[in-house]
N, C-alpha and C positions, 0 to 999 in steps of 0.2 A: 906800412908798405904802400908804394904807389902803384895803383892798378889803373890801366886805361879802360875806363868805362864811363858811360854817359853821366853827366855831372849830378843830376838829381838822384840817380840810383847810387852814385858814389856817396852822396850825403847820407842816404839811409842805410847803406851797407858798410860804411867806413869802419865800424867796430869789428866787423867780420874780418876785414883785411889785416887787422892788428892781432888777431888770435893765432895761437900756435898751429892749430890745424890747417889754417889757410897757407901758412908758410910751408908746411909739409906737403900740402896739396900742390902748391906752385912748383916745388922741387920735383915732385913725382911726375907732374904733367910735362915739365921741361925734359926730364929723362926719357919719357915715353916718346915725345916728339923728336928727340935727338937720336933715338935708337931705331926708329922705324916709322912707317907711315901711319899717321893718325888723322882723324877728322873731327870737326871741320878744320879748314886752314886756321893757323894760329890767330890771325887778325880778326877772325869771325867768331871766336869762342864766345864773346859777349854780345853777339849780334842782336839777340832778342832784346836785350836791355838798351842797346844803342839806338835801335829803331823805334823804341816805344818808351819814352821817358816816364818816370814814376807817376807824375800827375796827369799823364794822358792815358793811362791804362783804363780800359773799359771792360775788357774781357780777358780772362786767363785760361789758356789751354795748355794742359800739362802732358808732356810726353815723357818717355822713360830715358832714352839716350839717343844720340844722333844715328842717322843711317851710317852704315859702315862700308859701303862700296864706293868706288871712285866717282867723283863729280856730283854726288847727291847732297851731302850735308853742307849747310851754310849757316848754322847757328840758330835755326828756327825749327821748332818741333813740327813734325809732319811735312815740312816743306822741302822741296828739292829745287835745284838750280834750273834755270831756263834750258830747255832742250833735253832734259833728262826724263826718261820714261816714268810715269806715275807708279810709285809703289802701291801694292794692293790696298793698304789702309787709306791712302790719299784718294784712290779711286772711289772707295766707298764713302768717304767724306763728301766728295763732289757729287756723287749720285744722290746722297741724302739732301744736300743743298738744292739740287735740281728738283727733286720730288717735293721738298718742303716749300720752297719759295719761288721756284721756277727759273732760277739762274742757270743758264746753260753751262755745261762742263767746259772749263777754260782750256785754252791751248797749252798753257804753262802751269806747272805745279809750284811755281815760285810764289810763296805767300807773303812776300814783302809788302804787297798792297794791303794785306790785313794788318800787319804790324804797324804800318804807318797810319792806320786808322785807330789804333789803340788796342790791338789784340796782342797780348804778351804770349808769344809762342815759346814756352819755357820747357826745356828738357830738364828733368831732375838731375841727370848727369850730363855735363856739357861737352865731354870729349869721349872718343872711342878709338880703339886700335883698329886698323883696317881689317876687314873680314871677320871681326870677332865681336859680336853683339855683347853688350854689358861688360866689356873688358876693363872699363875704367870705373865700374860702379862702386868699387871699394876704395877709391882714392880720397874720398871726402867731399865730393861735389854736393852730395845731398844735404849736408849740413849747411852749405852756402845757399843752395836754392830754397831750402826750407826757410832760411832766414829772410829771403826775398818775399816768399809767400806770407810769412808772418808780418813783415813790414807793411805789405798791402793790407792785410787783415786788420792791422792796428790803426793805420792812418788814413785809409780810404774806405768808402762805403758805396753802395749801389753798383758794385761790380758784378759781372756774371762769370762764374767759375764753371768751366766745362771739364768734368772729370770722367774720363773714358777708360774703363777697365779697372780691375782691382787695384793696380798699383797707384793710379791717379786718385782713385776714390779713397785710398788710404790717407790722403792729405786733407780730407774734409774736416777732420777734427780741429784744424787750425782756423776755420772760417766760421764767422758768425752768420748763421742763416737768417737771422732776423734783420740784418743790415745789408745782405747781398742775396743774389740768386745763385743757387748751386744746382747745376744740371748734371745728374749722374746717369751713366749708361754703360753698357758693355763696350769693349774696345772695338774700333772700326775695322780691325784686321778680319780677313775672311773667316778665320777659324771661329772667332767670336760672333761676328756680325751675322753670319749665315745661320747661326743657331737661334737668332732672334734677340731683340732688345736694342738693336742699333737703328735699323730702318724704321721710319714711321714715328720717331720720337718728337719730331718737329722742334728740335733744340734751337735751330737757327732763327726760326720765326719767334719762338718764345723768348730768346735772347733779345731780339730787337724790340719786341713788345715791352719787355721790362725796361730796357734803356729808354725807350720813348716815354713810358709812363713816369720816368724819373727825370725827364727833361734833358736827356742825353741823346745826341745824334746817333742813330743806329748804324750798324756796320753794313757796308755794301759787300755782301759775301760773293 
């Protein structure tokens, strides 16, 4: 199957595109987009991969599924398009960055600037039906995105994996912690963050320290 995705990712994931589950997934996604409003826009489904080629990945941040309200999702986990109000989780991410490394809270919640520096902003499920969180979680996306994580775990090292919340932390088994840095915490959503375990973890400075120690240019958060 021919899939429009960045060439280095296509090379590493080509075997997935030939599997039966991916054909079924593609058919299901087409039906969903054809029968109602879904997010992100079709051309941005693989945006996380297209903005961050395989060999340029430095950091992996795993989300669950895209935002499901108009104008928000554009294929990057936790990111919203320019001019869109920050969702609560993103507000808490920016607050922690400010408190950790002193970066002021930005005017825009568009994290394309992170992706272009090597932050893979990967949702486990890449599409969603409007107004219905997790509505595409059973279509088969997680088999595909797990394959992407496994490809990185197999072929790359000295990456930083930021696993926020129980769902993302459930991916830790795929990652060799002797060859990479795994930073685990509660989810930045207010429900979790306000109970403790999100603020004050210094994940962003720890990430950059690790990258620098391994001769990798740090992220401008």
